[in-house]
Predicted model as a PDB file, atoms N, CA, C, CB and O in Angstrom, pLDDT in the B-factor column:
MODEL        1                                                                  
ATOM      1  N   MET A   1     204.572-150.819 187.834  1.00 61.00           N  
ATOM      2  CA  MET A   1     204.051-150.216 186.621  1.00 61.00           C  
ATOM      3  C   MET A   1     202.722-150.880 186.267  1.00 61.00           C  
ATOM      4  CB  MET A   1     205.069-150.346 185.455  1.00 61.00           C  
ATOM      5  O   MET A   1     202.602-152.105 186.298  1.00 61.00           O  
ATOM      6  N   GLU A   2     201.734-150.064 185.934  1.00 73.00           N  
ATOM      7  CA  GLU A   2     200.423-150.591 185.600  1.00 73.00           C  
ATOM      8  C   GLU A   2     200.397-151.168 184.191  1.00 73.00           C  
ATOM      9  CB  GLU A   2     199.371-149.506 185.740  1.00 73.00           C  
ATOM     10  O   GLU A   2     201.199-150.796 183.334  1.00 73.00           O  
ATOM     11  N   LYS A   3     199.467-152.076 183.973  1.00 86.00           N  
ATOM     12  CA  LYS A   3     199.274-152.702 182.668  1.00 86.00           C  
ATOM     13  C   LYS A   3     198.795-151.655 181.654  1.00 86.00           C  
ATOM     14  CB  LYS A   3     198.257-153.874 182.769  1.00 86.00           C  
ATOM     15  O   LYS A   3     198.011-150.770 181.994  1.00 86.00           O  
ATOM     16  N   LYS A   4     199.275-151.763 180.399  1.00 91.00           N  
ATOM     17  CA  LYS A   4     198.845-150.842 179.350  1.00 91.00           C  
ATOM     18  C   LYS A   4     197.393-151.104 179.002  1.00 91.00           C  
ATOM     19  CB  LYS A   4     199.733-150.978 178.098  1.00 91.00           C  
ATOM     20  O   LYS A   4     196.961-152.253 178.913  1.00 91.00           O  
ATOM     21  N   ILE A   5     196.647-150.034 178.807  1.00 94.00           N  
ATOM     22  CA  ILE A   5     195.260-150.124 178.391  1.00 94.00           C  
ATOM     23  C   ILE A   5     195.187-149.613 176.966  1.00 94.00           C  
ATOM     24  CB  ILE A   5     194.314-149.317 179.342  1.00 94.00           C  
ATOM     25  O   ILE A   5     195.179-148.404 176.731  1.00 94.00           O  
ATOM     26  N   TYR A   6     195.131-150.538 176.011  1.00 95.00           N  
ATOM     27  CA  TYR A   6     195.039-150.158 174.606  1.00 95.00           C  
ATOM     28  C   TYR A   6     193.603-149.744 174.318  1.00 95.00           C  
ATOM     29  CB  TYR A   6     195.487-151.326 173.667  1.00 95.00           C  
ATOM     30  O   TYR A   6     192.666-150.480 174.630  1.00 95.00           O  
ATOM     31  N   CYS A   7     193.431-148.569 173.724  1.00 96.00           N  
ATOM     32  CA  CYS A   7     192.086-148.037 173.532  1.00 96.00           C  
ATOM     33  C   CYS A   7     191.812-147.592 172.101  1.00 96.00           C  
ATOM     34  CB  CYS A   7     191.863-146.884 174.460  1.00 96.00           C  
ATOM     35  O   CYS A   7     190.740-147.060 171.815  1.00 96.00           O  
ATOM     36  N   GLY A   8     192.755-147.801 171.213  1.00 96.00           N  
ATOM     37  CA  GLY A   8     192.534-147.388 169.837  1.00 96.00           C  
ATOM     38  C   GLY A   8     193.728-147.667 168.961  1.00 96.00           C  
ATOM     39  O   GLY A   8     194.766-148.151 169.414  1.00 96.00           O  
ATOM     40  N   SER A   9     193.553-147.347 167.689  1.00 97.00           N  
ATOM     41  CA  SER A   9     194.625-147.521 166.713  1.00 97.00           C  
ATOM     42  C   SER A   9     194.357-146.585 165.549  1.00 97.00           C  
ATOM     43  CB  SER A   9     194.729-149.005 166.230  1.00 97.00           C  
ATOM     44  O   SER A   9     193.343-145.888 165.517  1.00 97.00           O  
ATOM     45  N   GLY A  10     195.268-146.576 164.604  1.00 97.00           N  
ATOM     46  CA  GLY A  10     195.083-145.699 163.460  1.00 97.00           C  
ATOM     47  C   GLY A  10     196.180-145.855 162.439  1.00 97.00           C  
ATOM     48  O   GLY A  10     196.932-146.830 162.436  1.00 97.00           O  
ATOM     49  N   LYS A  11     196.248-144.860 161.568  1.00 97.00           N  
ATOM     50  CA  LYS A  11     197.238-144.881 160.487  1.00 97.00           C  
ATOM     51  C   LYS A  11     197.940-143.530 160.410  1.00 97.00           C  
ATOM     52  CB  LYS A  11     196.569-145.226 159.126  1.00 97.00           C  
ATOM     53  O   LYS A  11     197.348-142.478 160.651  1.00 97.00           O  
ATOM     54  N   LYS A  12     199.204-143.599 160.070  1.00 95.00           N  
ATOM     55  CA  LYS A  12     199.980-142.388 159.807  1.00 95.00           C  
ATOM     56  C   LYS A  12     199.696-142.001 158.364  1.00 95.00           C  
ATOM     57  CB  LYS A  12     201.534-142.607 160.062  1.00 95.00           C  
ATOM     58  O   LYS A  12     200.062-142.726 157.439  1.00 95.00           O  
ATOM     59  N   LYS A  13     199.045-140.861 158.170  1.00 96.00           N  
ATOM     60  CA  LYS A  13     198.670-140.412 156.824  1.00 96.00           C  
ATOM     61  C   LYS A  13     199.830-139.706 156.123  1.00 96.00           C  
ATOM     62  CB  LYS A  13     197.460-139.475 156.897  1.00 96.00           C  
ATOM     63  O   LYS A  13     200.031-139.864 154.919  1.00 96.00           O  
ATOM     64  N   ASN A  14     200.590-138.923 156.895  1.00 94.00           N  
ATOM     65  CA  ASN A  14     201.810-138.296 156.392  1.00 94.00           C  
ATOM     66  C   ASN A  14     202.638-137.882 157.602  1.00 94.00           C  
ATOM     67  CB  ASN A  14     201.492-137.060 155.461  1.00 94.00           C  
ATOM     68  O   ASN A  14     202.294-138.243 158.728  1.00 94.00           O  
ATOM     69  N   ASP A  15     203.700-137.148 157.402  1.00 92.00           N  
ATOM     70  CA  ASP A  15     204.610-136.807 158.509  1.00 92.00           C  
ATOM     71  C   ASP A  15     203.964-135.979 159.611  1.00 92.00           C  
ATOM     72  CB  ASP A  15     205.791-136.059 157.975  1.00 92.00           C  
ATOM     73  O   ASP A  15     204.439-135.991 160.747  1.00 92.00           O  
ATOM     74  N   THR A  16     202.893-135.263 159.298  1.00 94.00           N  
ATOM     75  CA  THR A  16     202.279-134.386 160.296  1.00 94.00           C  
ATOM     76  C   THR A  16     200.825-134.738 160.598  1.00 94.00           C  
ATOM     77  CB  THR A  16     202.358-132.959 159.832  1.00 94.00           C  
ATOM     78  O   THR A  16     200.135-133.965 161.262  1.00 94.00           O  
ATOM     79  N   TRP A  17     200.347-135.889 160.126  1.00 96.00           N  
ATOM     80  CA  TRP A  17     198.932-136.223 160.305  1.00 96.00           C  
ATOM     81  C   TRP A  17     198.764-137.683 160.680  1.00 96.00           C  
ATOM     82  CB  TRP A  17     198.140-135.915 159.033  1.00 96.00           C  
ATOM     83  O   TRP A  17     199.132-138.580 159.923  1.00 96.00           O  
ATOM     84  N   LEU A  18     198.201-137.909 161.864  1.00 95.00           N  
ATOM     85  CA  LEU A  18     197.840-139.246 162.320  1.00 95.00           C  
ATOM     86  C   LEU A  18     196.325-139.307 162.398  1.00 95.00           C  
ATOM     87  CB  LEU A  18     198.499-139.587 163.705  1.00 95.00           C  
ATOM     88  O   LEU A  18     195.691-138.387 162.913  1.00 95.00           O  
ATOM     89  N   GLN A  19     195.743-140.383 161.892  1.00 96.00           N  
ATOM     90  CA  GLN A  19     194.297-140.572 161.979  1.00 96.00           C  
ATOM     91  C   GLN A  19     194.042-141.754 162.908  1.00 96.00           C  
ATOM     92  CB  GLN A  19     193.656-140.810 160.557  1.00 96.00           C  
ATOM     93  O   GLN A  19     194.491-142.867 162.632  1.00 96.00           O  
ATOM     94  N   ILE A  20     193.318-141.521 164.017  1.00 96.00           N  
ATOM     95  CA  ILE A  20     193.114-142.574 165.011  1.00 96.00           C  
ATOM     96  C   ILE A  20     191.637-142.755 165.308  1.00 96.00           C  
ATOM     97  CB  ILE A  20     193.875-142.254 166.301  1.00 96.00           C  
ATOM     98  O   ILE A  20     190.824-141.861 165.071  1.00 96.00           O  
ATOM     99  N   THR A  21     191.305-143.926 165.832  1.00 96.00           N  
ATOM    100  CA  THR A  21     189.969-144.246 166.317  1.00 96.00           C  
ATOM    101  C   THR A  21     190.112-144.684 167.768  1.00 96.00           C  
ATOM    102  CB  THR A  21     189.280-145.361 165.440  1.00 96.00           C  
ATOM    103  O   THR A  21     190.969-145.507 168.091  1.00 96.00           O  
ATOM    104  N   ILE A  22     189.276-144.137 168.637  1.00 96.00           N  
ATOM    105  CA  ILE A  22     189.321-144.433 170.064  1.00 96.00           C  
ATOM    106  C   ILE A  22     188.040-145.166 170.464  1.00 96.00           C  
ATOM    107  CB  ILE A  22     189.498-143.129 170.897  1.00 96.00           C  
ATOM    108  O   ILE A  22     186.951-144.815 170.010  1.00 96.00           O  
ATOM    109  N   ASN A  23     188.176-146.189 171.320  1.00 96.00           N  
ATOM    110  CA  ASN A  23     187.034-146.887 171.881  1.00 96.00           C  
ATOM    111  C   ASN A  23     186.685-146.218 173.212  1.00 96.00           C  
ATOM    112  CB  ASN A  23     187.335-148.417 172.068  1.00 96.00           C  
ATOM    113  O   ASN A  23     187.420-146.390 174.184  1.00 96.00           O  
ATOM    114  N   PRO A  24     185.581-145.456 173.287  1.00 95.00           N  
ATOM    115  CA  PRO A  24     185.270-144.719 174.513  1.00 95.00           C  
ATOM    116  C   PRO A  24     184.998-145.620 175.721  1.00 95.00           C  
ATOM    117  CB  PRO A  24     184.077-143.838 174.277  1.00 95.00           C  
ATOM    118  O   PRO A  24     185.213-145.198 176.857  1.00 95.00           O  
ATOM    119  N   ASP A  25     184.537-146.835 175.501  1.00 96.00           N  
ATOM    120  CA  ASP A  25     184.290-147.743 176.615  1.00 96.00           C  
ATOM    121  C   ASP A  25     185.579-148.102 177.359  1.00 96.00           C  
ATOM    122  CB  ASP A  25     183.614-149.009 176.112  1.00 96.00           C  
ATOM    123  O   ASP A  25     185.550-148.379 178.558  1.00 96.00           O  
ATOM    124  N   LYS A  26     186.695-148.097 176.653  1.00 95.00           N  
ATOM    125  CA  LYS A  26     187.966-148.454 177.276  1.00 95.00           C  
ATOM    126  C   LYS A  26     188.623-147.299 178.024  1.00 95.00           C  
ATOM    127  CB  LYS A  26     188.909-148.965 176.235  1.00 95.00           C  
ATOM    128  O   LYS A  26     189.546-147.525 178.806  1.00 95.00           O  
ATOM    129  N   ILE A  27     188.167-146.065 177.801  1.00 95.00           N  
ATOM    130  CA  ILE A  27     188.808-144.918 178.454  1.00 95.00           C  
ATOM    131  C   ILE A  27     187.941-144.247 179.519  1.00 95.00           C  
ATOM    132  CB  ILE A  27     189.185-143.902 177.420  1.00 95.00           C  
ATOM    133  O   ILE A  27     188.435-143.400 180.264  1.00 95.00           O  
ATOM    134  N   LYS A  28     186.673-144.605 179.602  1.00 94.00           N  
ATOM    135  CA  LYS A  28     185.759-143.881 180.495  1.00 94.00           C  
ATOM    136  C   LYS A  28     186.177-143.932 181.965  1.00 94.00           C  
ATOM    137  CB  LYS A  28     184.368-144.442 180.357  1.00 94.00           C  
ATOM    138  O   LYS A  28     185.888-142.998 182.712  1.00 94.00           O  
ATOM    139  N   ASP A  29     186.842-144.988 182.390  1.00 92.00           N  
ATOM    140  CA  ASP A  29     187.268-145.099 183.785  1.00 92.00           C  
ATOM    141  C   ASP A  29     188.528-144.281 184.088  1.00 92.00           C  
ATOM    142  CB  ASP A  29     187.513-146.554 184.129  1.00 92.00           C  
ATOM    143  O   ASP A  29     188.964-144.234 185.238  1.00 92.00           O  
ATOM    144  N   TYR A  30     189.115-143.640 183.080  1.00 91.00           N  
ATOM    145  CA  TYR A  30     190.361-142.897 183.260  1.00 91.00           C  
ATOM    146  C   TYR A  30     190.181-141.393 183.092  1.00 91.00           C  
ATOM    147  CB  TYR A  30     191.396-143.391 182.285  1.00 91.00           C  
ATOM    148  O   TYR A  30     191.160-140.660 182.948  1.00 91.00           O  
ATOM    149  N   VAL A  31     188.932-140.934 183.111  1.00 92.00           N  
ATOM    150  CA  VAL A  31     188.669-139.495 183.039  1.00 92.00           C  
ATOM    151  C   VAL A  31     189.172-138.866 184.333  1.00 92.00           C  
ATOM    152  CB  VAL A  31     187.135-139.195 182.817  1.00 92.00           C  
ATOM    153  O   VAL A  31     188.867-139.336 185.429  1.00 92.00           O  
ATOM    154  N   GLN A  32     189.947-137.797 184.187  1.00 89.00           N  
ATOM    155  CA  GLN A  32     190.475-137.056 185.325  1.00 89.00           C  
ATOM    156  C   GLN A  32     189.874-135.653 185.310  1.00 89.00           C  
ATOM    157  CB  GLN A  32     192.036-137.000 185.288  1.00 89.00           C  
ATOM    158  O   GLN A  32     189.350-135.201 184.292  1.00 89.00           O  
ATOM    159  N   GLU A  33     189.953-134.985 186.426  1.00 92.00           N  
ATOM    160  CA  GLU A  33     189.446-133.623 186.495  1.00 92.00           C  
ATOM    161  C   GLU A  33     190.526-132.714 187.063  1.00 92.00           C  
ATOM    162  CB  GLU A  33     188.161-133.552 187.353  1.00 92.00           C  
ATOM    163  O   GLU A  33     191.226-133.074 188.009  1.00 92.00           O  
ATOM    164  N   TYR A  34     190.649-131.538 186.475  1.00 91.00           N  
ATOM    165  CA  TYR A  34     191.618-130.540 186.929  1.00 91.00           C  
ATOM    166  C   TYR A  34     191.006-129.164 186.717  1.00 91.00           C  
ATOM    167  CB  TYR A  34     192.988-130.676 186.169  1.00 91.00           C  
ATOM    168  O   TYR A  34     190.636-128.813 185.597  1.00 91.00           O  
ATOM    169  N   ASN A  35     190.899-128.394 187.775  1.00 95.00           N  
ATOM    170  CA  ASN A  35     190.316-127.046 187.719  1.00 95.00           C  
ATOM    171  C   ASN A  35     188.955-127.024 187.025  1.00 95.00           C  
ATOM    172  CB  ASN A  35     191.265-126.100 187.001  1.00 95.00           C  
ATOM    173  O   ASN A  35     188.661-126.105 186.261  1.00 95.00           O  
ATOM    174  N   GLY A  36     188.132-128.029 187.289  1.00 95.00           N  
ATOM    175  CA  GLY A  36     186.780-128.080 186.734  1.00 95.00           C  
ATOM    176  C   GLY A  36     186.677-128.616 185.323  1.00 95.00           C  
ATOM    177  O   GLY A  36     185.571-128.730 184.795  1.00 95.00           O  
ATOM    178  N   SER A  37     187.795-128.951 184.695  1.00 96.00           N  
ATOM    179  CA  SER A  37     187.769-129.506 183.339  1.00 96.00           C  
ATOM    180  C   SER A  37     188.092-130.996 183.388  1.00 96.00           C  
ATOM    181  CB  SER A  37     188.772-128.762 182.415  1.00 96.00           C  
ATOM    182  O   SER A  37     188.925-131.436 184.181  1.00 96.00           O  
ATOM    183  N   LYS A  38     187.433-131.755 182.541  1.00 95.00           N  
ATOM    184  CA  LYS A  38     187.694-133.189 182.459  1.00 95.00           C  
ATOM    185  C   LYS A  38     188.617-133.463 181.282  1.00 95.00           C  
ATOM    186  CB  LYS A  38     186.374-133.991 182.318  1.00 95.00           C  
ATOM    187  O   LYS A  38     188.545-132.797 180.249  1.00 95.00           O  
ATOM    188  N   PHE A  39     189.485-134.453 181.455  1.00 93.00           N  
ATOM    189  CA  PHE A  39     190.416-134.807 180.386  1.00 93.00           C  
ATOM    190  C   PHE A  39     190.844-136.252 180.537  1.00 93.00           C  
ATOM    191  CB  PHE A  39     191.645-133.879 180.394  1.00 93.00           C  
ATOM    192  O   PHE A  39     190.671-136.859 181.593  1.00 93.00           O  
ATOM    193  N   ILE A  40     191.402-136.794 179.471  1.00 93.00           N  
ATOM    194  CA  ILE A  40     191.998-138.125 179.466  1.00 93.00           C  
ATOM    195  C   ILE A  40     193.351-138.002 178.789  1.00 93.00           C  
ATOM    196  CB  ILE A  40     191.080-139.178 178.737  1.00 93.00           C  
ATOM    197  O   ILE A  40     193.452-137.472 177.682  1.00 93.00           O  
ATOM    198  N   LYS A  41     194.402-138.496 179.458  1.00 92.00           N  
ATOM    199  CA  LYS A  41     195.744-138.460 178.879  1.00 92.00           C  
ATOM    200  C   LYS A  41     195.965-139.748 178.083  1.00 92.00           C  
ATOM    201  CB  LYS A  41     196.837-138.291 179.990  1.00 92.00           C  
ATOM    202  O   LYS A  41     195.708-140.844 178.581  1.00 92.00           O  
ATOM    203  N   LEU A  42     196.439-139.608 176.856  1.00 95.00           N  
ATOM    204  CA  LEU A  42     196.683-140.750 175.983  1.00 95.00           C  
ATOM    205  C   LEU A  42     198.118-140.750 175.493  1.00 95.00           C  
ATOM    206  CB  LEU A  42     195.719-140.739 174.797  1.00 95.00           C  
ATOM    207  O   LEU A  42     198.747-139.700 175.371  1.00 95.00           O  
ATOM    208  N   ASN A  43     198.623-141.934 175.216  1.00 95.00           N  
ATOM    209  CA  ASN A  43     199.926-142.099 174.561  1.00 95.00           C  
ATOM    210  C   ASN A  43     199.661-142.554 173.137  1.00 95.00           C  
ATOM    211  CB  ASN A  43     200.846-143.130 175.329  1.00 95.00           C  
ATOM    212  O   ASN A  43     198.875-143.475 172.914  1.00 95.00           O  
ATOM    213  N   ILE A  44     200.304-141.921 172.182  1.00 96.00           N  
ATOM    214  CA  ILE A  44     200.164-142.296 170.774  1.00 96.00           C  
ATOM    215  C   ILE A  44     201.539-142.699 170.278  1.00 96.00           C  
ATOM    216  CB  ILE A  44     199.564-141.120 169.908  1.00 96.00           C  
ATOM    217  O   ILE A  44     202.481-141.907 170.295  1.00 96.00           O  
ATOM    218  N   ASN A  45     201.638-143.950 169.834  1.00 95.00           N  
ATOM    219  CA  ASN A  45     202.916-144.501 169.376  1.00 95.00           C  
ATOM    220  C   ASN A  45     202.826-144.865 167.902  1.00 95.00           C  
ATOM    221  CB  ASN A  45     203.314-145.739 170.213  1.00 95.00           C  
ATOM    222  O   ASN A  45     201.844-145.459 167.456  1.00 95.00           O  
ATOM    223  N   ILE A  46     203.860-144.504 167.153  1.00 95.00           N  
ATOM    224  CA  ILE A  46     203.951-144.889 165.748  1.00 95.00           C  
ATOM    225  C   ILE A  46     204.753-146.180 165.686  1.00 95.00           C  
ATOM    226  CB  ILE A  46     204.611-143.756 164.872  1.00 95.00           C  
ATOM    227  O   ILE A  46     205.896-146.235 166.139  1.00 95.00           O  
ATOM    228  N   LEU A  47     204.147-147.212 165.125  1.00 95.00           N  
ATOM    229  CA  LEU A  47     204.785-148.527 165.050  1.00 95.00           C  
ATOM    230  C   LEU A  47     205.777-148.594 163.894  1.00 95.00           C  
ATOM    231  CB  LEU A  47     203.727-149.623 164.898  1.00 95.00           C  
ATOM    232  O   LEU A  47     205.646-147.860 162.915  1.00 95.00           O  
ATOM    233  N   ASN A  48     206.756-149.463 164.006  1.00 95.00           N  
ATOM    234  CA  ASN A  48     207.742-149.649 162.937  1.00 95.00           C  
ATOM    235  C   ASN A  48     207.133-150.318 161.712  1.00 95.00           C  
ATOM    236  CB  ASN A  48     208.916-150.476 163.442  1.00 95.00           C  
ATOM    237  O   ASN A  48     207.524-150.038 160.579  1.00 95.00           O  
ATOM    238  N   GLU A  49     206.174-151.200 161.952  1.00 95.00           N  
ATOM    239  CA  GLU A  49     205.517-151.925 160.859  1.00 95.00           C  
ATOM    240  C   GLU A  49     204.017-151.948 161.108  1.00 95.00           C  
ATOM    241  CB  GLU A  49     206.075-153.376 160.728  1.00 95.00           C  
ATOM    242  O   GLU A  49     203.593-152.027 162.261  1.00 95.00           O  
ATOM    243  N   PRO A  50     203.203-151.880 160.062  1.00 95.00           N  
ATOM    244  CA  PRO A  50     201.755-151.986 160.236  1.00 95.00           C  
ATOM    245  C   PRO A  50     201.374-153.366 160.777  1.00 95.00           C  
ATOM    246  CB  PRO A  50     201.033-151.718 158.901  1.00 95.00           C  
ATOM    247  O   PRO A  50     202.056-154.357 160.517  1.00 95.00           O  
ATOM    248  N   ASP A  51     200.260-153.415 161.543  1.00 94.00           N  
ATOM    249  CA  ASP A  51     199.767-154.700 162.031  1.00 94.00           C  
ATOM    250  C   ASP A  51     198.993-155.412 160.911  1.00 94.00           C  
ATOM    251  CB  ASP A  51     198.865-154.503 163.289  1.00 94.00           C  
ATOM    252  O   ASP A  51     199.004-154.958 159.767  1.00 94.00           O  
ATOM    253  N   LYS A  52     198.333-156.507 161.235  1.00 95.00           N  
ATOM    254  CA  LYS A  52     197.638-157.295 160.206  1.00 95.00           C  
ATOM    255  C   LYS A  52     196.456-156.552 159.589  1.00 95.00           C  
ATOM    256  CB  LYS A  52     197.154-158.603 160.799  1.00 95.00           C  
ATOM    257  O   LYS A  52     195.933-156.973 158.557  1.00 95.00           O  
ATOM    258  N   PHE A  53     196.027-155.443 160.215  1.00 94.00           N  
ATOM    259  CA  PHE A  53     194.940-154.634 159.675  1.00 94.00           C  
ATOM    260  C   PHE A  53     195.447-153.382 158.961  1.00 94.00           C  
ATOM    261  CB  PHE A  53     193.992-154.241 160.786  1.00 94.00           C  
ATOM    262  O   PHE A  53     194.653-152.549 158.526  1.00 94.00           O  
ATOM    263  N   GLY A  54     196.777-153.250 158.842  1.00 95.00           N  
ATOM    264  CA  GLY A  54     197.375-152.097 158.189  1.00 95.00           C  
ATOM    265  C   GLY A  54     197.517-150.885 159.099  1.00 95.00           C  
ATOM    266  O   GLY A  54     197.868-149.803 158.629  1.00 95.00           O  
ATOM    267  N   LYS A  55     197.252-151.047 160.390  1.00 96.00           N  
ATOM    268  CA  LYS A  55     197.356-149.941 161.344  1.00 96.00           C  
ATOM    269  C   LYS A  55     198.798-149.798 161.803  1.00 96.00           C  
ATOM    270  CB  LYS A  55     196.420-150.164 162.560  1.00 96.00           C  
ATOM    271  O   LYS A  55     199.426-150.777 162.206  1.00 96.00           O  
ATOM    272  N   ASP A  56     199.321-148.582 161.742  1.00 96.00           N  
ATOM    273  CA  ASP A  56     200.695-148.350 162.178  1.00 96.00           C  
ATOM    274  C   ASP A  56     200.785-147.321 163.309  1.00 96.00           C  
ATOM    275  CB  ASP A  56     201.535-147.894 161.003  1.00 96.00           C  
ATOM    276  O   ASP A  56     201.861-146.806 163.613  1.00 96.00           O  
ATOM    277  N   VAL A  57     199.640-147.034 163.920  1.00 97.00           N  
ATOM    278  CA  VAL A  57     199.573-146.128 165.065  1.00 97.00           C  
ATOM    279  C   VAL A  57     198.821-146.853 166.180  1.00 97.00           C  
ATOM    280  CB  VAL A  57     198.870-144.764 164.686  1.00 97.00           C  
ATOM    281  O   VAL A  57     197.774-147.456 165.946  1.00 97.00           O  
ATOM    282  N   GLN A  58     199.365-146.785 167.391  1.00 96.00           N  
ATOM    283  CA  GLN A  58     198.782-147.462 168.551  1.00 96.00           C  
ATOM    284  C   GLN A  58     198.464-146.419 169.619  1.00 96.00           C  
ATOM    285  CB  GLN A  58     199.749-148.558 169.112  1.00 96.00           C  
ATOM    286  O   GLN A  58     199.275-145.533 169.888  1.00 96.00           O  
ATOM    287  N   VAL A  59     197.279-146.525 170.228  1.00 97.00           N  
ATOM    288  CA  VAL A  59     196.854-145.566 171.239  1.00 97.00           C  
ATOM    289  C   VAL A  59     196.601-146.311 172.549  1.00 97.00           C  
ATOM    290  CB  VAL A  59     195.579-144.794 170.778  1.00 97.00           C  
ATOM    291  O   VAL A  59     195.921-147.337 172.572  1.00 97.00           O  
ATOM    292  N   SER A  60     197.161-145.779 173.644  1.00 96.00           N  
ATOM    293  CA  SER A  60     196.929-146.362 174.958  1.00 96.00           C  
ATOM    294  C   SER A  60     196.697-145.251 175.972  1.00 96.00           C  
ATOM    295  CB  SER A  60     198.118-147.255 175.386  1.00 96.00           C  
ATOM    296  O   SER A  60     197.092-144.105 175.756  1.00 96.00           O  
ATOM    297  N   VAL A  61     196.055-145.603 177.078  1.00 95.00           N  
ATOM    298  CA  VAL A  61     195.788-144.646 178.153  1.00 95.00           C  
ATOM    299  C   VAL A  61     197.081-144.397 178.916  1.00 95.00           C  
ATOM    300  CB  VAL A  61     194.667-145.167 179.112  1.00 95.00           C  
ATOM    301  O   VAL A  61     197.804-145.335 179.253  1.00 95.00           O  
ATOM    302  N   ASP A  62     197.367-143.130 179.185  1.00 92.00           N  
ATOM    303  CA  ASP A  62     198.481-142.784 180.063  1.00 92.00           C  
ATOM    304  C   ASP A  62     197.925-142.851 181.477  1.00 92.00           C  
ATOM    305  CB  ASP A  62     199.095-141.349 179.730  1.00 92.00           C  
ATOM    306  O   ASP A  62     197.277-141.911 181.936  1.00 92.00           O  
ATOM    307  N   ASN A  63     198.172-143.952 182.165  1.00 84.00           N  
ATOM    308  CA  ASN A  63     197.559-144.158 183.472  1.00 84.00           C  
ATOM    309  C   ASN A  63     198.468-143.761 184.643  1.00 84.00           C  
ATOM    310  CB  ASN A  63     197.162-145.600 183.615  1.00 84.00           C  
ATOM    311  O   ASN A  63     198.294-144.241 185.762  1.00 84.00           O  
ATOM    312  N   TYR A  64     199.428-142.887 184.374  1.00 75.00           N  
ATOM    313  CA  TYR A  64     200.250-142.337 185.451  1.00 75.00           C  
ATOM    314  C   TYR A  64     199.364-141.496 186.365  1.00 75.00           C  
ATOM    315  CB  TYR A  64     201.430-141.485 184.881  1.00 75.00           C  
ATOM    316  O   TYR A  64     198.609-140.648 185.891  1.00 75.00           O  
ATOM    317  N   LYS A  65     199.453-141.723 187.650  1.00 70.00           N  
ATOM    318  CA  LYS A  65     198.679-140.949 188.619  1.00 70.00           C  
ATOM    319  C   LYS A  65     199.643-140.162 189.490  1.00 70.00           C  
ATOM    320  CB  LYS A  65     197.769-141.873 189.490  1.00 70.00           C  
ATOM    321  O   LYS A  65     200.447-140.749 190.214  1.00 70.00           O  
ATOM    322  N   PRO A  66     199.571-138.831 189.426  1.00 66.00           N  
ATOM    323  CA  PRO A  66     200.458-138.018 190.263  1.00 66.00           C  
ATOM    324  C   PRO A  66     200.164-138.237 191.748  1.00 66.00           C  
ATOM    325  CB  PRO A  66     200.311-136.527 189.911  1.00 66.00           C  
ATOM    326  O   PRO A  66     199.035-138.539 192.134  1.00 66.00           O  
ATOM    327  N   LYS A  67     201.186-138.082 192.556  1.00 71.00           N  
ATOM    328  CA  LYS A  67     201.035-138.270 193.995  1.00 71.00           C  
ATOM    329  C   LYS A  67     200.246-137.127 194.620  1.00 71.00           C  
ATOM    330  CB  LYS A  67     202.403-138.388 194.661  1.00 71.00           C  
ATOM    331  O   LYS A  67     199.541-137.311 195.612  1.00 71.00           O  
ATOM    332  N   LYS A  68     200.375-135.957 194.030  1.00 68.00           N  
ATOM    333  CA  LYS A  68     199.634-134.802 194.529  1.00 68.00           C  
ATOM    334  C   LYS A  68     199.272-133.914 193.338  1.00 68.00           C  
ATOM    335  CB  LYS A  68     200.469-134.007 195.595  1.00 68.00           C  
ATOM    336  O   LYS A  68     199.887-134.008 192.276  1.00 68.00           O  
ATOM    337  N   GLU A  69     198.289-133.071 193.520  1.00 62.00           N  
ATOM    338  CA  GLU A  69     197.772-132.255 192.427  1.00 62.00           C  
ATOM    339  C   GLU A  69     198.838-131.373 191.791  1.00 62.00           C  
ATOM    340  CB  GLU A  69     196.642-131.397 192.923  1.00 62.00           C  
ATOM    341  O   GLU A  69     198.747-131.088 190.596  1.00 62.00           O  
ATOM    342  N   SER A  70     199.835-130.934 192.532  1.00 62.00           N  
ATOM    343  CA  SER A  70     200.863-130.052 191.974  1.00 62.00           C  
ATOM    344  C   SER A  70     201.787-130.777 190.999  1.00 62.00           C  
ATOM    345  CB  SER A  70     201.684-129.444 193.093  1.00 62.00           C  
ATOM    346  O   SER A  70     202.606-130.136 190.341  1.00 62.00           O  
ATOM    347  N   ASP A  71     201.668-132.111 190.893  1.00 57.00           N  
ATOM    348  CA  ASP A  71     202.491-132.884 189.950  1.00 57.00           C  
ATOM    349  C   ASP A  71     201.940-132.834 188.526  1.00 57.00           C  
ATOM    350  CB  ASP A  71     202.586-134.335 190.409  1.00 57.00           C  
ATOM    351  O   ASP A  71     202.576-133.362 187.613  1.00 57.00           O  
ATOM    352  N   PHE A  72     200.767-132.210 188.307  1.00 61.00           N  
ATOM    353  CA  PHE A  72     200.226-132.141 186.952  1.00 61.00           C  
ATOM    354  C   PHE A  72     201.171-131.329 186.070  1.00 61.00           C  
ATOM    355  CB  PHE A  72     198.802-131.518 186.953  1.00 61.00           C  
ATOM    356  O   PHE A  72     201.719-130.319 186.513  1.00 61.00           O  
ATOM    357  N   PRO A  73     201.364-131.759 184.833  1.00 63.00           N  
ATOM    358  CA  PRO A  73     202.350-131.104 183.967  1.00 63.00           C  
ATOM    359  C   PRO A  73     201.873-129.800 183.341  1.00 63.00           C  
ATOM    360  CB  PRO A  73     202.750-132.038 182.883  1.00 63.00           C  
ATOM    361  O   PRO A  73     202.575-129.247 182.494  1.00 63.00           O  
ATOM    362  N   PHE A  74     200.721-129.294 183.722  1.00 60.00           N  
ATOM    363  CA  PHE A  74     200.226-128.045 183.143  1.00 60.00           C  
ATOM    364  C   PHE A  74     199.643-127.150 184.192  1.00 60.00           C  
ATOM    365  CB  PHE A  74     199.193-128.319 182.080  1.00 60.00           C  
ATOM    366  O   PHE A  74     199.179-126.053 183.880  1.00 60.00           O  
TER     367      PHE A  74                                                      
ENDMDL                                                                          
END                                                                             
């Protein structure tokens, strides 16, 4: 399993709204391409308790790499 790449954080504003900030320098090496479109897969986790900055949302790169192109989930 690869090491987690934390690339942002944020706050849960309400049950249906998360506000996050992403550091583009930390994700630029994980840009993928599929059918001519570029994308980056991210994991967004809601923490049980806010951190020392009051952030209760954690963002990391989903660095799973499919073995073949047909493994893409879309």
